[in-house]
C-alpha positions in Angstrom: 37.5 22.6 -12.2 40.1 20.9 -14.5 40.1 17.9 -12.2 36.3 17.5 -12.3 36.4 17.7 -16.1 39.1 15.0 -16.2 37.2 12.8 -13.9 34.0 13.2 -16.0 35.9 12.4 -19.2 37.6 9.4 -17.7 34.2 8.0 -16.5 32.5 8.6 -19.8 35.3 7.2 -21.9 35.6 3.9 -20.1 31.8 3.6 -19.8 31.4 4.0 -23.6 34.4 1.8 -24.5 33.4 -0.9 -21.9 30.0 -1.2 -23.5 31.6 -1.9 -26.8 33.7 -4.8 -25.4 35.6 -5.7 -22.3 38.9 -5.4 -24.1 38.2 -1.8 -25.3 37.1 -0.8 -21.8 40.3 -2.1 -20.3 42.3 -0.3 -22.9 40.6 3.0 -22.1 41.1 2.4 -18.4 44.9 1.8 -18.9 45.2 4.9 -21.1 44.1 7.0 -18.1 46.3 4.9 -15.8 49.4 5.4 -17.8 49.0 9.2 -17.7 47.7 9.5 -14.2 51.1 10.4 -12.7 52.1 13.2 -15.0 48.6 14.7 -15.0 48.4 14.7 -11.2 51.8 16.2 -10.9 51.0 19.1 -13.1 47.4 19.8 -12.1 47.5 20.0 -8.3 43.9 19.4 -7.4 42.0 17.2 -5.0 39.8 15.9 -7.7 42.7 15.0 -10.1 43.7 12.4 -7.5 40.5 10.5 -8.3 40.8 10.5 -12.1 41.7 6.8 -12.3 39.0 6.0 -9.8 36.5 7.6 -12.1 37.8 5.6 -15.0 37.4 2.4 -12.9 33.8 3.3 -12.0 33.0 3.9 -15.7 34.4 0.4 -16.6 32.5 -1.3 -13.8 29.3 0.4 -14.8 29.7 -0.8 -18.4 29.8 -4.5 -17.4 27.0 -7.0 -16.7 27.9 -8.3 -13.2 25.0 -10.8 -13.0 26.6 -13.0 -15.7 26.6 -16.6 -14.3 30.0 -18.2 -13.6 31.2 -20.4 -16.4 33.0 -22.9 -14.1 33.3 -24.1 -10.6 36.6 -22.1 -10.2 34.9 -19.0 -11.5 32.1 -19.4 -8.9 34.7 -19.8 -6.1 36.5 -16.7 -7.3 33.3 -14.7 -7.0 32.8 -16.0 -3.4 36.4 -15.0 -2.5 35.9 -11.6 -4.1 32.8 -10.9 -2.0 34.6 -12.0 1.2 37.6 -9.8 0.5 35.4 -6.8 -0.1 32.7 -7.2 2.6 35.2 -7.3 5.6 36.8 -3.9 4.8 33.4 -2.4 4.2 32.3 -3.5 7.6 35.4 -2.0 9.1 34.4 1.4 7.6 31.8 1.7 10.3 34.3 1.2 13.1 35.5 4.7 14.1 39.3 3.9 14.3 40.1 6.7 11.8 38.4 9.8 10.5 35.9 9.0 7.8 37.9 10.6 4.9 41.0 8.7 5.9 38.9 5.5 6.2 37.4 6.1 2.7 40.9 6.4 1.2 41.9 3.2 3.0 38.7 1.5 1.7 39.7 2.5 -1.8 43.1 0.8 -1.5 41.4 -2.3 0.0 38.5 -3.0 -2.3 38.4 -0.6 -5.3 40.7 -2.7 -7.6 39.4 -6.1 -6.5 36.6 -6.4 -9.1 39.3 -6.6 -11.7 39.7 -10.3 -10.5 36.2 -11.0 -11.9 36.8 -9.1 -15.1 40.0 -11.2 -15.6 37.9 -14.4 -15.4 35.8 -13.1 -18.3 38.6 -12.3 -20.8 38.2 -13.9 -24.2 40.8 -14.2 -27.0 39.6 -11.1 -28.8 39.9 -9.1 -25.6 43.4 -10.3 -25.1 44.4 -9.1 -28.6 42.8 -5.7 -28.1 44.5 -5.4 -24.7 47.9 -6.4 -26.0 47.8 -4.0 -28.9 46.8 -1.2 -26.6 49.6 -2.0 -24.1 52.1 -2.0 -26.9 51.0 1.4 -28.1 51.0 2.9 -24.6 54.4 1.4 -23.9 55.8 3.1 -26.9 54.3 6.5 -25.9 55.6 6.2 -22.4 59.0 5.3 -23.7 59.0 8.5 -25.7 58.3 10.5 -22.5 61.1 8.5 -20.7 63.6 9.3 -23.4 62.7 13.0 -23.3 63.1 13.0 -19.5 66.4 11.2 -19.9 67.8 13.9 -22.2 66.0 17.0 -20.9 65.7 16.2 -17.2 62.8 15.0 -15.1 62.0 18.5 -13.7 60.9 19.6 -17.1 58.0 17.2 -16.9 57.4 16.7 -13.1 57.6 20.0 -11.1 58.8 19.5 -7.5 55.9 19.5 -5.1 54.1 17.4 -2.5 52.9 14.9 -5.2 56.3 14.3 -6.8 58.2 14.0 -3.5 58.9 10.3 -4.1 60.4 11.1 -7.5 62.9 13.6 -6.1 63.9 11.2 -3.3 65.2 8.6 -5.9 68.3 10.3 -7.1 70.6 7.3 -6.7 71.3 6.6 -10.4 75.0 6.9 -11.5 75.9 10.6 -11.6 73.1 11.4 -9.0 70.5 11.5 -11.7 66.8 10.8 -10.9 65.2 7.6 -11.8 62.9 8.0 -14.9 59.1 7.9 -14.1 58.0 8.5 -17.8 54.3 9.3 -17.4 53.8 7.5 -14.1 53.7 8.6 -10.5 57.1 7.1 -9.8 59.9 5.1 -11.4 58.7 2.0 -9.6 55.2 2.4 -11.0 56.7 2.8 -14.5 58.9 -0.3 -14.2 56.2 -2.4 -12.6 53.7 -1.6 -15.3 56.3 -2.4 -18.0 56.8 -5.8 -16.4 53.1 -6.5 -16.0 52.6 -5.8 -19.7 55.2 -8.3 -20.9 53.2 -11.6 -20.5 50.3 -10.1 -22.5 52.6 -8.8 -25.2 54.7 -12.0 -25.5 51.5 -14.1 -25.6 50.0 -11.9 -28.4 53.2 -12.0 -30.4 53.3 -15.8 -30.1 49.7 -16.2 -31.2 49.1 -13.4 -33.7 48.8 -14.3 -37.4 48.9 -10.7 -38.6 52.4 -9.3 -39.4 51.3 -5.8 -38.3 50.1 -7.1 -34.9 53.3 -9.1 -34.4 55.4 -6.0 -35.2 53.4 -3.8 -32.9 53.6 -6.1 -29.9 57.3 -6.8 -30.5 58.0 -3.0 -30.4 55.8 -2.8 -27.3 57.8 -5.5 -25.6 61.1 -3.8 -26.6 59.7 -0.5 -25.2 58.8 -2.3 -21.9 62.3 -3.7 -21.5 63.9 -0.4 -22.3 61.6 1.2 -19.8 62.8 -1.2 -17.1 66.4 -0.1 -17.7 65.4 3.6 -17.7 63.4 3.4 -14.5 66.4 1.7 -12.7 64.2 -0.6 -10.7 66.3 -3.6 -9.8 63.5 -6.1 -9.0 61.7 -5.3 -12.2 64.9 -6.0 -14.1 65.2 -9.4 -12.5 61.5 -10.3 -13.3 61.7 -9.1 -16.9 64.9 -11.1 -17.4 63.1 -14.2 -16.3 60.2 -13.5 -18.7 62.7 -13.1 -21.5 64.4 -16.4 -20.7 61.0 -18.2 -20.7 60.0 -16.6 -24.0 63.3 -17.4 -25.8 63.4 -21.1 -24.6 59.7 -21.7 -25.1 59.4 -24.9 -27.1 56.1 -23.8 -28.7 57.5 -20.6 -30.2 58.8 -20.7 -33.7 62.6 -20.6 -34.1 62.4 -17.4 -36.2 60.4 -15.6 -33.6 62.8 -16.6 -30.9 65.7 -15.4 -33.0 64.0 -12.0 -33.4 63.4 -11.8 -29.7 67.0 -12.7 -28.9 68.3 -10.0 -31.3 66.2 -7.3 -29.5 67.5 -8.4 -26.1 71.1 -8.3 -27.3 70.7 -4.8 -28.7 69.2 -3.5 -25.5 71.9 -5.1 -23.4 74.6 -3.5 -25.6 73.0 -0.1 -25.1 72.8 -0.7 -21.3 76.4 -1.8 -20.9 77.6 1.3 -22.8 75.7 3.7 -20.4 76.3 3.8 -16.7 72.9 5.4 -16.1 71.2 2.2 -17.2 73.3 -0.1 -15.0 71.7 0.2 -11.6 70.8 -3.5 -11.8 74.5 -4.2 -11.1 74.0 -3.3 -7.5 72.2 -6.7 -7.1 75.6 -8.1 -6.8 75.8 -6.4 -3.4 74.4 -9.4 -1.5 74.7 -7.7 1.9 72.5 -4.8 0.9 69.9 -7.0 -0.7 69.8 -9.3 2.3 69.4 -6.5 4.7 66.6 -5.0 2.6 64.7 -8.3 2.5 65.1 -9.2 6.1 64.2 -5.7 7.3 61.1 -5.7 5.2 59.9 -9.2 6.3 60.8 -9.3 10.0 60.6 -5.8 11.3 57.8 -5.4 14.0 55.2 -7.7 12.2 54.4 -9.6 15.4 54.5 -6.3 17.4 51.7 -5.0 15.1 49.8 -8.3 15.5 49.9 -8.1 19.3 49.2 -4.4 19.6 46.5 -4.1 16.9 44.8 -7.5 16.5 41.8 -5.8 15.0 43.9 -3.3 13.1 44.3 0.5 13.4 41.5 1.2 11.0 41.3 1.7 7.3 44.0 4.1 6.2 45.9 3.9 9.5 48.4 1.2 8.5 50.5 2.7 5.8 48.1 3.4 2.9 49.4 6.2 0.8 47.4 9.3 1.7 47.0 12.4 -0.4 48.9 15.4 1.1 45.7 17.1 2.4 44.9 14.0 4.6 48.3 12.9 5.9 48.0 14.9 9.1 44.5 13.4 9.9 45.7 9.8 10.4 45.4 8.7 14.0 48.4 6.8 15.5 50.0 6.1 12.1 51.8 2.8 12.0 53.2 0.6 9.2 56.2 -1.2 7.8 57.5 -1.9 4.3 55.4 -5.0 3.9 52.1 -5.2 2.1 50.8 -8.0 4.4 51.7 -6.0 7.4 49.7 -3.2 6.0 46.7 -5.5 5.6 47.2 -6.6 9.2 47.5 -3.0 10.4 44.3 -1.9 8.7 42.1 -4.9 8.5 43.3 -6.9 11.5 44.0 -10.6 11.8 40.6 -11.4 10.1 41.5 -9.5 7.0 45.0 -11.0 6.8 43.5 -14.6 7.2 41.1 -13.9 4.3 43.9 -12.8 2.0 46.1 -15.7 2.9 43.1 -18.0 2.3 42.5 -16.5 -1.1 46.2 -16.9 -2.0 46.1 -20.5 -1.0 43.0 -21.1 -3.1 44.7 -19.4 -6.1 47.7 -21.8 -5.8 45.4 -24.8 -5.5 44.5 -24.4 -9.2 48.1 -24.4 -10.4 47.8 -27.6 -12.4 45.2 -26.0 -14.7 47.6 -23.2 -15.7 50.2 -25.6 -17.1 47.9 -27.5 -19.4 47.9 -27.2 -23.2 46.1 -24.6 -25.3 46.7 -21.7 -27.6 47.3 -19.3 -24.8 49.2 -21.7 -22.6 52.5 -19.8 -22.6 51.1 -16.4 -21.7 49.0 -18.0 -19.0 52.1 -19.5 -17.5 53.9 -16.2 -17.6 50.9 -14.4 -16.1 50.8 -17.1 -13.4 54.5 -16.5 -12.7 53.9 -12.8 -12.6 51.1 -13.3 -10.1 53.3 -15.4 -7.9 56.1 -12.8 -8.0 53.6 -10.0 -7.3 52.1 -11.7 -4.3 55.6 -12.7 -3.1 57.2 -9.2 -3.4 54.4 -7.9 -1.1 56.7 -9.1 1.6 59.3 -6.5 0.6 57.3 -3.3 0.0 53.9 -1.7 0.0 51.7 -0.6 -2.9 50.8 -4.1 -4.2 47.1 -3.2 -4.0 47.3 0.6 -4.7 49.7 1.0 -7.7 48.2 2.8 -10.7 47.6 1.2 -13.1 49.8 -1.8 -12.2 47.5 -3.2 -9.5 44.5 -3.3 -11.9 46.6 -5.3 -14.4 48.0 -7.6 -11.8 44.6 -8.5 -10.4 43.2 -8.8 -13.9 45.9 -11.4 -14.6 45.3 -13.3 -11.4 41.6 -13.6 -12.3 42.5 -14.7 -15.8 44.7 -17.6 -14.8 42.7 -18.6 -11.7 39.8 -19.7 -13.9 39.7 -21.6 -17.3 39.2 -19.5 -20.4 35.7 -19.5 -21.8 37.0 -21.3 -24.9 38.4 -24.0 -22.7 35.1 -24.5 -21.0 33.3 -24.6 -24.3 35.5 -27.4 -25.5 34.8 -29.5 -22.4 31.0 -29.3 -22.8 29.5 -32.7 -23.8 28.1 -33.0 -27.3 24.3 -33.1 -27.4 23.0 -36.7 -27.5 21.8 -37.8 -30.9 18.2 -38.5 -31.3 17.5 -42.1 -32.4 16.4 -42.3 -36.0 12.9 -43.6 -36.4 12.5 -45.8 -39.4 9.5 -45.2 -41.6 6.7 -47.7 -41.6 7.0 -50.5 -44.2 5.4 -49.7 -47.5 2.1 -51.5 -48.1 0.4 -51.2 -51.5 -3.2 -50.0 -51.3 -5.5 -52.3 -53.3 -7.4 -50.7 -56.1 -11.1 -51.6 -56.4 
């Protein structure tokens, strides 16, 4: 019963907020996404698993989907979105897997994809609302992370089938668990912190209000602290790259760069004084990193292609299944590679569609590096999109992370098309009507 109530609240909240504005709808969605992991871990219910799904449905219902595309790129994005969604839906009717397994697989394949279209419709006011909300949520999640650091993760995440991945990650110095904060895992926490950084840095660079700048700066600091607490090495590397771009960005004022640098120095001092925050040092073990990458990229990809050219059915190629459906998967296969998962479930056609979409996305790279008020955050989000799509070669979950996948696809849609303000500036000015001179004055004779 609790799960049904949570789903109903999630759907109603995002539906109401989304009708007010796209930015508020996205903020409501992310609020449920941030707390999905801890809620699901403490309320073991089949319906609780679909809380974020209900929030997404509410957001989708709140939007007008028949809005015409504002540019050629936006129209092409809509076509790609339809292609990526239609093929998995067709596979749903091929009985490779039980229907419930296939429905969960369909959720991972298509449910987040409409975020691409919503990203193409973001306006400047939506970006400010989104950045402010992300900063607030980051600070709240950091509070939970610090409590778990001092009191222990089991106080917040009881050990059960849902939290198994959390209790398998006790490889921090001293055999401590990685910190998940309010998320379903430490990697979900770190990934979301990284995904929030481009939006926060962009708002901090553009905001005129001192309160807004302070809020997003604190949110960015909370994100960087979260990356250290979750002990995810790849997220540390990505966030370090974003920090470097932000500090050496020529458009940012020198005073703001100095403030950002001070925050980074303080965080690094804290990290170097605490061994539990130094898991990123294992990146110096090149042999371990090389074996991880090569194993993820090369292991049995072509074997899957030859044996399952049309896929093993939705849900049968490595999609994360709820505990009550794991035993129902027929001939489970998979490898630690998101593109191998797409091949395993959607076959060669699904993989070709995704590779085609990625190629189209990169074809518009020149647009991202143009000038404009949001040029820096757009470049950061483009870089994040490249990294997100690239790291799919080294793990799964790219299209199923809550709420990270939603934010990643939102960003891809945002940078794949020009902002509405950019399109407006390029519209030709209306032609002036020629002035018609009045007829010459002719005095009327008086009789």
